[in-house]
SEKEKOL-293062 format. One line per field, with one value per residue: residue number from 0; x, y, z of N, C-alpha, C in turn. Coordinates in steps of 0.001 Angstrom, whole numbers, plus 500000, padded with zeros to 6 digits. Atoms other than C-alpha are relative to their C-alpha. Layout:
<atoms>
resi	c(NUM:...)
nx	c(X:...)
ny	c(Y:...)
nz	c(Z:...)
cax	c(X:...)
cay	c(Y:...)
caz	c(Z:...)
cx	c(X:...)
cy	c(Y:...)
cz	c(Z:...)
</atoms>
This chain:
<atoms>
resi	c(0:1:2:3:4:5:6:7:8:9:10:11:12:13:14:15:16:17:18:19:20:21:22:23:24:25:26:27:28:29:30:31:32:33:34:35:36:37:38:39:40:41:42:43:44:45:46:47:48:49:50:51:52:53:54:55:56:57:58:59:60:61:62:63:64:65:66:67:68:69:70:71:72:73:74:75:76:77:78:79:80:81:82:83:84:85:86:87:88:89:90:91:92:93:94:95:96:97:98:99:100:101:102:103:104:105:106:107:108:109:110:111:112:113:114:115:116:117:118:119:120:121:122:123:124:125:126:127:128:129:130:131:132:133:134:135:136:137:138:139:140:141:142:143:144:145:146:147:148:149:150:151:152:153:154:155:156:157:158:159:160:161:162:163:164:165:166:167:168:169:170:171:172:173:174:175:176:177:178:179:180:181:182:183:184:185:186:187:188:189:190:191:192:193:194:195:196:197:198:199:200:201:202:203:204:205:206:207:208:209:210:211:212:213:214:215:216:217:218:219:220:221:222:223:224:225:226:227:228:229:230:231:232:233:234:235:236:237:238:239:240:241:242:243:244:245:246:247:248:249:250:251:252:253:254:255:256:257:258:259:260:261:262:263:264:265:266:267:268:269:270:271:272:273:274:275:276:277:278:279:280:281:282:283:284:285:286:287:288:289:290:291:292:293:294:295:296:297:298:299:300:301:302:303:304:305:306:307:308:309:310:311:312:313:314:315:316:317:318:319:320:321:322:323:324:325:326:327:328:329:330:331:332:333:334:335:336:337:338:339:340:341:342:343:344:345:346:347:348:349:350:351)
nx	c(500073:498963:500430:500496:501415:500835:501167:501026:500825:500751:500574:500511:501396:499859:501591:500111:499342:500063:499978:499506:501107:501042:499488:500666:500123:500533:501235:499944:501209:500378:499095:498937:500615:499727:498908:500458:499434:500654:499147:500408:499523:500154:499769:501169:500209:498989:500554:501051:499157:499459:501047:500923:499089:499328:498596:500148:498546:499537:499088:500614:500993:499274:499572:501089:500399:498993:500529:501187:499529:499513:501215:500641:499068:500094:501332:499762:499293:498507:500152:499209:499895:500816:501398:500185:500150:501332:500997:499981:500381:501232:499764:499227:500769:500880:499269:499682:501343:500493:499884:499268:499293:498772:499154:499305:500718:499660:498457:499825:500763:499124:498860:500352:500082:498432:499381:500590:499271:498752:499998:499575:500299:501020:500560:500810:498962:499491:500887:499977:498695:500125:500924:499129:499107:500719:500207:498592:499619:500755:499494:498916:500139:500566:498760:498988:500640:500029:498814:499970:501081:499726:498858:500439:500909:499265:500387:501055:501109:501313:500326:501384:500051:501180:500243:499150:498912:498886:500042:501404:500147:498737:499550:499526:499205:500738:499520:499908:499810:498756:499214:500633:499551:498563:499828:500239:499001:498810:500332:500188:501234:500527:501375:500545:501516:500659:501228:500901:500048:501279:501044:499612:499312:498722:499207:500323:500246:498704:498602:499771:499947:498669:498988:500213:499307:498704:499679:499893:501336:500579:501202:501053:500671:500951:499353:500351:499293:498608:499491:499861:498947:498857:499856:499576:498667:499695:499730:499064:499978:500952:499410:501190:499661:500488:500527:499627:499276:499873:498641:499624:499972:501249:500129:501391:500001:501305:500872:499618:498392:499734:500337:498930:498876:500240:499886:498656:499311:500233:499559:498632:499591:499533:500927:499151:500832:499055:500639:498982:500020:501114:501112:499689:500545:499491:500732:500960:499270:500326:500979:501288:500142:500177:501354:500318:501193:501142:500704:501311:500472:500403:498622:499961:501335:499808:498707:500103:501197:501128:500485:499979:500591:501495:500188:500009:498763:498922:498609:498878:498955:498675:499163:498662:499810:498576:499202:498900:498609:499514:500350:499321:498629:499075:500506:499028:499961:498879:498824:499451:500919:500202:500363:500661:499974:500705:499671:498516:499479:500338:499404:498662:499954:500732:499945:501053)
ny	c(499574:499017:498468:499585:500490:498991:499700:499188:500816:500998:499500:498791:499598:499449:499873:498951:498781:498845:498788:499168:499603:501082:501301:500547:501418:500682:500692:501385:500419:499465:500689:499399:499200:498524:499635:498875:499714:499280:498910:499799:499029:500239:501232:500750:500274:501074:501208:500367:500538:501323:500978:500383:500707:499049:500368:501315:500716:499700:498833:498663:499801:499487:498703:499087:499571:499100:498511:499589:499274:498612:499010:499820:498803:498607:499427:499499:498791:499960:499957:500835:501390:501002:499677:500694:501715:500397:499574:500862:501455:500529:500198:501098:501322:500233:500591:501322:500889:500054:501704:500471:501036:499713:499508:498791:498942:499710:499741:498543:498957:500186:499176:498528:499784:499810:498803:498960:500071:499493:498657:498951:498778:500011:501600:500324:500402:501448:500895:500044:500718:501494:500476:499982:501172:501204:500204:500134:501296:500994:500184:500540:501476:500741:500354:501065:501328:500577:500687:501241:500984:500526:500971:501496:500613:500645:499472:500661:500643:499334:499544:499558:499040:499910:498561:499240:499727:499302:498477:499603:500398:499652:498563:500189:501270:500901:500990:501125:499553:499441:501183:500444:499038:500243:501391:499961:499202:500794:501360:501114:500259:500002:499952:499356:500239:499109:500358:498856:499425:499487:499424:498737:500291:499310:500506:499599:498530:499236:500611:500132:498468:499315:500713:499658:498734:500232:501014:501417:500845:500757:500768:499899:501096:500118:500573:501437:500894:499945:501291:500509:499359:500664:501563:500026:499762:498846:499096:500575:499262:499010:498942:499054:498975:500074:498935:500354:501179:500102:500516:501359:500099:500009:498821:499631:499359:499751:501219:500892:500521:501297:501236:499991:500531:501454:500624:500159:501072:501241:500165:499987:498460:499203:498691:498900:498773:498862:498781:499168:500371:499323:500831:500999:499499:501027:499995:501009:501249:500867:499451:500271:498701:498750:499471:500075:499179:500439:498908:500205:501228:499461:500080:501219:499895:499561:499728:498642:499417:500633:501228:501307:501004:499807:499416:500779:501018:499597:500216:499940:499396:499831:499322:500771:501287:500195:500979:500386:499911:501186:499847:498959:500408:499087:498687:499055:498797:499297:500666:501229:501265:501067:501232:500985:499284:500458:499308:499814:499167:498617:499201:499793:498711:498842:499818:500361)
nz	c(501345:500301:500003:501370:500315:500648:499212:500641:500742:499124:498792:500700:499402:498556:499659:498935:500353:499027:500712:499092:499191:500065:500320:501123:499968:501060:499668:500751:500209:501213:500979:500998:500948:500000:499021:499168:498733:498987:499250:498670:499324:498493:499686:500148:501466:500144:499453:500905:501058:499518:499600:500945:500971:500980:499732:499423:500043:498691:499892:500466:498989:498980:500454:499929:498595:499550:500657:499301:498869:500277:500269:498872:499357:500597:499685:498538:499926:499429:498727:499387:500544:499109:500152:501190:499952:499439:500935:501262:499753:500722:501526:500310:499809:501039:501240:499659:500024:501331:500557:498910:500050:500557:498907:500433:499581:498530:500118:500425:498956:498869:500332:499940:498600:499654:500660:499253:498732:500103:500363:499061:500531:501130:500116:501234:500993:499460:500680:501619:500129:499846:501071:501231:499749:500203:501405:500698:499471:500566:501331:499874:499622:501199:500998:499317:499896:501480:500294:499180:500236:501395:499889:499522:500903:501274:501253:500669:499206:500046:498491:499888:499067:499478:499615:500533:499051:500722:499873:499453:498654:499224:500515:501329:500426:499521:499184:500933:501270:500191:500307:501216:501016:500036:500714:501592:500657:499877:500843:499093:500310:501332:500084:498906:499915:498933:499797:500087:498701:499740:500771:500455:501290:499997:500968:501317:500264:499800:500204:501373:500575:499491:500759:501298:500036:500245:501186:499588:500351:499042:500381:498962:499838:498935:498699:500059:501101:499659:499554:501248:500625:499486:500479:501367:499902:500408:499013:498999:498678:499650:499169:499584:498817:498810:499140:498692:499986:498536:499386:500338:501310:500593:500715:500440:501399:500853:500034:501093:499882:499352:500878:501117:499329:499945:501358:500417:499333:500735:501374:499966:500454:498791:499652:499483:499626:500051:499055:499158:498592:499199:500001:498959:498656:499204:498983:500370:500093:501063:500781:499311:499086:500766:500398:501425:500392:501055:500541:500167:500777:501345:500993:500742:500778:501206:500559:500549:499945:500668:499064:500669:499154:499611:498677:498862:499800:499251:500465:499082:500716:499345:500868:499841:499296:499373:500424:498966:500550:500601:501576:500616:500370:499743:499735:500633:499632:500229:499074:500554:500456:499144:500614:499116:498866:498734:498797:499818:501147:499880:498817:500421:500922:499585:498556:499269)
cax	c(233896:236550:236642:235682:232366:229838:227378:225897:224700:223555:222155:219957:216963:216680:213257:214108:215300:216062:215451:216768:213269:211191:211493:210555:209308:208991:205476:205981:202312:202082:205023:205747:203111:203785:206876:205563:207160:205302:206565:206524:206928:206131:207024:203495:203360:206528:204883:201954:204223:205713:202409:200741:203706:204604:208091:208718:211926:213423:216409:214494:211853:214631:216118:212768:211999:215358:214391:210937:212803:214588:211163:209819:212870:212300:208667:209926:211027:214820:215348:217278:218308:216618:213333:213547:214025:210964:208918:210075:209363:205726:206745:209352:206767:204370:207157:207997:204408:204132:205676:206611:208238:211152:214029:215755:213006:213626:217437:217185:215095:217553:220500:218630:217939:221765:222625:220236:221896:225216:224179:225998:224608:222831:220793:218700:222075:223148:219933:220307:223910:222964:220240:222737:225105:222488:221652:225336:226177:223456:224570:228078:226898:224841:227990:230023:227192:226915:230514:230430:227247:228103:231415:229508:227652:229267:229418:226441:224021:220258:218850:215213:214500:211357:209673:211830:215171:216900:217297:213639:214152:217396:219386:220585:222118:220028:220599:219624:219133:222436:223984:222067:223241:226925:226566:225063:227806:230488:229027:228320:224573:223073:219297:217266:213634:211371:208335:205223:204924:201234:199337:201151:203018:206457:208066:206017:205377:208886:211773:211376:210786:213960:216063:214666:216047:219474:219202:219058:216637:214378:211706:208521:206927:203747:204551:203087:205417:208580:208875:208323:210974:213437:212731:213550:217177:217152:217856:220792:220448:217385:218371:216160:216279:215263:213155:214545:217432:217409:220206:219924:219784:216225:214933:211653:210974:208170:205362:206243:210035:209585:207952:210715:213255:211488:211288:214961:216058:214135:215381:219016:219042:220928:219225:220872:219579:221359:220669:222693:223737:221280:218650:220316:218446:220552:218046:215508:216487:214595:211927:209191:209432:208891:205562:204229:202306:198920:197415:193867:192123:190845:194453:193578:190061:191397:194290:194945:191723:189769:187676:188290:186512:182826:181529:181704:184818:187197:190858:194115:196854:200231:202785:205876:206870:209912:212458:214352:217996:218616:217056:219427:222842:224277:223521:225399:225940:228460:230443:230902:229265:227863:227516:224940:223925:223068:223375:227093:227995:225731:227172:230573:229713:227596:228306:225677)
cay	c(838712:840858:844565:844706:842937:844730:845900:848403:845593:843200:845657:848357:848730:850600:850184:853032:856541:859115:862580:864470:865338:862106:858575:857468:853933:851787:850572:846892:846218:847815:845920:844883:846934:850231:851749:854116:855695:856488:859685:859098:862072:860684:857667:856414:856665:854498:851972:851877:851206:848271:846741:847100:845430:848512:847767:844202:841824:841609:843871:846679:846555:847308:850109:851699:851635:853373:856312:856092:857030:859837:861295:860878:862988:865684:866115:866961:870248:870700:869805:867619:864041:862233:864163:863096:859411:859435:861277:859002:855670:855462:855924:853259:850785:851509:850849:847629:846287:846783:843142:841464:838419:839993:840386:843008:845323:845152:845010:848425:850025:848836:850482:853795:853575:853102:856021:858262:857124:857964:861470:864341:867133:867038:863853:864262:864248:861074:859472:860337:859033:855743:855231:855909:853361:850658:851104:851260:848158:846096:846703:845779:842608:841561:841743:839634:837048:836866:835911:833354:831734:831481:829746:826727:826189:823923:825372:824691:824215:824970:826852:827471:830437:831346:834860:837717:838315:840788:844518:844979:843273:844923:848165:846546:843342:841168:838170:834937:836696:838317:834750:833967:837203:836412:832721:833723:836284:833740:830779:828767:829033:828008:827986:829964:828908:830996:829920:832145:832564:832821:834541:837887:836391:837927:835572:836104:839845:840759:838189:837362:841112:842073:839431:840376:844120:842595:840465:837277:834599:833099:830375:830978:827930:827273:826655:823284:822181:822539:818818:817719:820147:818653:815040:816155:816926:820421:821821:821329:824116:825817:829152:831328:834284:834612:836669:835086:832672:831141:830014:826362:827336:826988:829516:831388:832525:833165:830448:827594:827480:824490:822269:823293:822154:818700:818222:819024:816691:813884:814507:815013:818970:821153:824079:827223:830151:833615:836520:839248:838650:841154:838485:836055:835955:834223:835197:832756:829210:827489:828051:826703:830114:832438:834284:833409:836294:835675:838054:838647:835490:837699:837557:834043:834879:836388:837467:841205:842284:839789:837240:833616:831967:831690:833685:832233:830191:830289:830630:830278:832680:832326:834569:832451:828956:827547:825340:823105:823429:819782:820502:823178:822479:825909:829338:832159:835396:838277:836622:833407:830140:827669:824198:821888:824505:823544:824975:824460:825949:828861:829844:829359:832012:834342:833843:833687)
caz	c(561414:559787:559866:556212:556565:554470:557189:554900:552736:555534:558003:556360:558759:562150:564075:566629:565839:568627:567190:570201:571329:570554:569878:566216:566165:563113:563285:562632:562816:559419:557763:554983:553180:554655:556406:558889:561966:565160:566893:570602:572750:576243:578153:578148:574307:574424:576775:574405:571505:573353:574605:571304:569320:567323:568642:569466:569932:573419:572732:570887:573684:576207:574038:573630:577311:577943:575616:577446:580590:578911:577738:581131:582531:580005:581141:584911:586027:586903:590207:592769:591442:594460:593912:590155:590826:593003:590394:587481:589290:588233:584519:584849:586399:583500:580977:582848:582813:578976:578185:581304:579951:578077:580757:578554:579529:583320:582519:580599:583198:585956:584090:583679:587424:587906:585673:587651:590951:589701:588469:590227:588183:584807:585409:582324:580239:582338:581250:577446:577649:579176:576632:573733:575363:575565:571947:570909:573025:571618:568054:568941:570759:567712:565409:567834:568267:564299:564170:566906:565926:562162:563093:564460:561091:558250:554860:552705:555424:555608:558562:559827:561932:563940:564611:563968:565447:563136:562762:563493:566909:568006:567590:564430:562421:564786:567165:565372:562085:562586:562677:559576:557846:558766:557719:554316:553755:554670:552321:555427:554833:551548:552275:554734:555871:557987:559736:559449:563331:564010:565289:564524:561555:562553:560291:557199:557690:558992:558701:555073:554189:556187:554515:551259:551852:552084:548837:550986:549564:552159:551786:553878:555426:557419:561232:560788:557879:560100:561272:557570:556342:558881:557638:554182:555330:554104:557404:559641:562279:563827:565121:567218:569728:573206:575536:578793:579454:582898:585325:584096:580434:579856:577372:576970:573232:570903:571080:568895:569795:572076:569408:566919:569562:570033:566357:565792:568353:566745:563483:564402:563592:565920:567791:568485:570608:570084:572651:574322:577817:578967:578220:580654:584080:586551:589171:587683:588350:585649:582947:585280:587216:584226:583776:580466:579067:577446:575106:573961:572552:569645:568112:567156:565717:562639:560375:559526:560784:558907:561215:560240:563125:564112:566994:570251:569868:572681:572206:574215:573335:575252:573736:574851:575615:577453:575781:578206:578082:577336:573772:573205:571416:571862:573424:571634:573494:572975:575789:573926:572976:575601:574276:575811:578353:582061:585501:585723:582281:582830:586204:584724:582134:583966:587650:590364)
cx	c(501080:499540:499364:498731:499219:498836:499059:499112:499191:499300:499457:498939:500389:498470:499925:500973:499839:500240:500685:498841:498895:500713:499144:499993:499467:498781:499869:498634:499666:500903:499390:499262:500207:501176:499735:500627:498866:500814:499497:500705:499918:500441:498762:499710:500988:499357:498931:500515:500462:498792:499199:500739:500380:501435:499894:501493:500566:501005:499515:499009:500792:500585:498912:499699:501032:499880:498642:500346:500543:498888:499230:500735:499735:498620:500029:500596:501349:499798:501095:499916:498992:498417:499633:499863:498751:498981:499974:499656:498645:499950:500854:499210:499061:500626:500246:498974:499736:500198:500846:500997:501542:500870:500678:499276:500376:501556:500366:499663:501053:501424:499701:499728:501423:500494:499488:500822:501306:500095:500426:499738:498945:499457:499264:501074:500532:498953:499994:501167:499862:499073:500817:500856:499383:499822:501314:500575:499349:500466:501316:499882:499447:501048:500776:499253:499839:501205:500194:499079:500257:501182:499657:499048:500911:499556:499002:498835:498593:499484:498391:500028:498413:499784:500851:501112:501025:500103:498837:499992:501032:500340:500391:500662:499046:500689:500128:499913:501370:501127:499787:500650:501635:500238:499861:501316:501258:499843:499728:498427:499408:498374:499458:498362:499516:498712:499031:499839:498549:499969:500202:500733:501411:500857:499648:499926:501512:501385:500295:500147:501490:500994:500031:500731:501468:500339:500217:498611:499627:498723:499031:499517:498892:500738:499991:500747:501406:500618:500190:501251:501239:500154:500554:501556:500393:500487:500887:500041:498535:500605:498903:500594:499587:499538:500560:500761:500171:501346:500263:500101:498789:499636:498540:500120:498636:499393:500245:501483:500055:499514:500997:501221:499864:500158:501411:500681:499637:500546:501571:500506:500304:499346:500960:499093:501069:499219:501121:499775:499087:498592:500183:499471:500323:499204:498855:500556:499747:498648:498607:499519:499800:498542:499804:498798:498956:499429:498470:499607:499676:501117:499809:498781:500071:501340:499931:498758:498710:499495:500034:499297:498499:499921:499686:500885:500970:501399:501085:501252:501300:500811:501377:499842:501410:500629:500865:501173:500499:499643:500851:501502:500984:499275:501079:499732:501314:501185:500505:498844:499969:499429:499315:499826:499219:500401:501405:500611:499554:500618:501411:500176:499534:500022:498553:498932)
cy	c(500965:501390:500463:499376:500940:500078:500730:499253:499154:500690:501515:500584:500405:500184:501127:501070:501092:501239:501106:500766:499142:498856:499575:498505:499498:499263:498655:499238:500101:499272:498772:500882:501540:500155:501311:500152:500652:501025:499917:500986:499873:498518:499094:499622:498817:498650:499438:499240:498519:499073:499575:499234:500853:499874:498610:499467:500579:501206:501445:500353:500850:501417:501051:500465:500967:501423:500385:500762:501279:501116:500369:501094:501197:500559:500413:501159:499701:500062:498801:498492:499033:500287:499397:498612:499741:500230:499104:498579:499453:499773:498835:498788:499766:499529:498520:498996:499834:498644:499400:498846:500270:500690:501290:501243:500426:500361:501543:501020:500072:500901:501584:500402:500313:501269:501318:500137:500556:501546:500969:501386:499993:498523:499756:499659:498485:498963:499672:499177:498519:499453:499715:498733:498573:499605:499794:498491:498877:499842:499336:498514:499068:499497:498869:498569:499440:499330:498732:498931:499519:499026:498514:499202:499386:500719:499161:499563:500791:500340:500239:500940:500305:501486:500929:500430:500741:501411:500445:499685:500583:501487:499786:498673:498906:498879:498585:500307:500691:498847:499471:501081:499821:498680:499917:500778:499236:498668:498781:499592:500067:500219:500388:499830:500839:499623:501091:500713:500661:500354:501470:499856:500839:499476:500294:501472:500572:499279:499901:501202:500497:499383:500407:501568:499813:499124:498499:499186:499289:499311:500066:498586:500112:499469:498574:499087:499952:498673:499228:500652:499368:498570:500054:500128:501205:500915:499494:500827:500671:501039:501032:500842:499442:501055:499935:498760:499710:499491:498516:499820:499866:501429:500304:500733:499985:498402:499263:499578:498657:498838:499911:499296:498545:499278:499987:499006:498652:499704:500299:501549:500562:501229:500929:501169:501055:501057:500600:499542:500687:499164:498811:500466:499003:499950:498866:498562:499145:500479:499715:501158:501262:500064:499895:500979:499314:501277:499700:498809:500439:500039:498809:499936:500410:500350:501336:500745:499244:498788:498756:498949:500373:500751:499007:498845:500665:499682:500209:500561:500390:500599:499155:498491:499866:498732:499381:499826:498718:499719:500824:499625:501069:501343:500945:501383:500822:499535:498729:498947:498938:498876:499145:500822:499298:500969:500333:500851:501539:500878:500221:501297:501210:500326:499732:501170)
cz	c(499914:499983:498824:499649:499547:500956:499307:499219:500898:501086:499694:501035:501637:500527:500976:499481:500998:499214:500810:500710:500106:499417:498729:499922:498791:500331:499342:499926:498435:498927:499498:498924:500038:501093:500584:501393:500994:500790:501536:500851:501609:500202:499916:498513:499676:500438:499139:498842:500262:500104:498653:498743:498824:500012:500623:499862:501376:500034:499626:501159:501261:499666:500124:501372:500376:499574:500604:501198:499699:499791:501447:500828:499419:500370:501610:499863:500346:501394:500588:499358:500736:499663:498465:499955:500501:498939:498639:500358:499347:498480:499821:500353:498786:498820:500228:499878:498551:499500:501116:499863:499602:501108:499378:500500:501339:500031:499738:500916:501203:499679:499998:501456:500658:499555:500730:501386:500114:499597:501154:499519:499047:499861:498763:498792:500349:499302:498464:499767:500113:498852:498730:500234:499837:498667:499306:500362:499318:498591:499850:500581:498881:498992:500479:499921:498428:499725:500667:499644:498448:499972:500333:498624:498779:498803:499210:500730:499868:501453:499930:501230:500351:500564:499413:500959:499394:500400:500643:501431:500838:499709:498694:499780:500640:500817:499167:498416:499837:499773:498661:498847:499863:499195:498407:499406:499808:499145:500832:499926:498610:499942:501352:499828:501229:500253:500086:501387:500182:501569:499411:498808:499860:498985:498524:499757:500030:499593:498523:499319:500325:499280:498538:499731:499835:498925:500506:499728:501177:499541:501268:500092:500953:501300:500069:499009:500532:500198:498504:499146:500526:499452:498574:499938:499475:500892:500958:501405:500217:500861:500078:500984:501293:500736:501503:499966:501560:500479:499490:498452:499269:499396:499608:498679:499564:500035:498754:499957:500552:499118:499030:500687:500102:498688:499613:500693:499358:498727:499833:499429:501345:500232:500794:500439:499961:500705:500586:501328:500726:500036:500903:501494:500845:501356:500004:499662:498742:499226:500719:500934:499189:499832:498614:499693:499102:499390:499661:499068:498481:499072:499272:499115:498614:499574:499413:500124:499568:500917:499165:500796:500489:501317:501018:500389:501097:499640:501293:499330:500830:498875:499768:500417:500510:499339:501035:499468:499436:498476:499264:499675:500303:500247:499676:500753:499507:500857:499562:499800:501324:499431:500970:501333:501241:501026:500152:499149:500070:501078:499811:499194:500563:501470:500629:499731)
</atoms>
């Protein structure tokens, strides 16, 4: 995108705010009806914010965890960096356990460990500088991905997205929603549809609200309406984010993504995955090796605290599914576009 792109218009929301002594987390559980920030003053409070979905979205989770490490360091007495590293490790492990599927979490914590290992003096300052860098680099990557992804879309297209992959899920601008923002601004995208994304309704509560803040019209659909929508010809691309991208191009993302990819292939609709390079996990050969997080069955028993299911009903609540690489037309990262990804093209782009 050109340097004069109006980011002030298309990127107004920040889910995380570092105040110098605490991390303010926009509580996404309360959106769209209340805009409230949680103030996290310890690494354990950050871990709880991640686990409870107050902050969500793979990049934002990684950024939050980095600030959690900074807070953990603030709680330690000044001392030798090796001693600090040993004392920080339990906090890093608790942060890593908060959401195990999102590879950005482990990636960000690895960067913080690396910063600590390089520290030759003020290790607290090194940790804070690294957290700032992770945040800043994510925003730049999202803007780059927006330009690359939008360029693939023919003018006048309709797109369908799933879950929330915008400013709320990142440092800003978004991954898949960043592509949609850029595509709308360039006149390439004429219509935006968003699936509601049960059971937490990230599409209904977050995505359409976020687009509304930017003046972008979006049409909400029930998740079960997606195939029928594709059949009508109103959608040319499905554009989603990712929580983990494997060495062969398989993608773990919010539950429901896999069935969208199947429906898209049947109806001749193209399928795009947009995620930063930090989401790529070349150490995991394929999606079959990904641990799929499961959450409490009770999340399916009601909506917004109101029970809709009879007592005694069992429920299965996987949070993610895996889309095979052969159903994906393009993976977009800040490093470039991988068309029809497979093991060969992934290794060419990201090495071993």
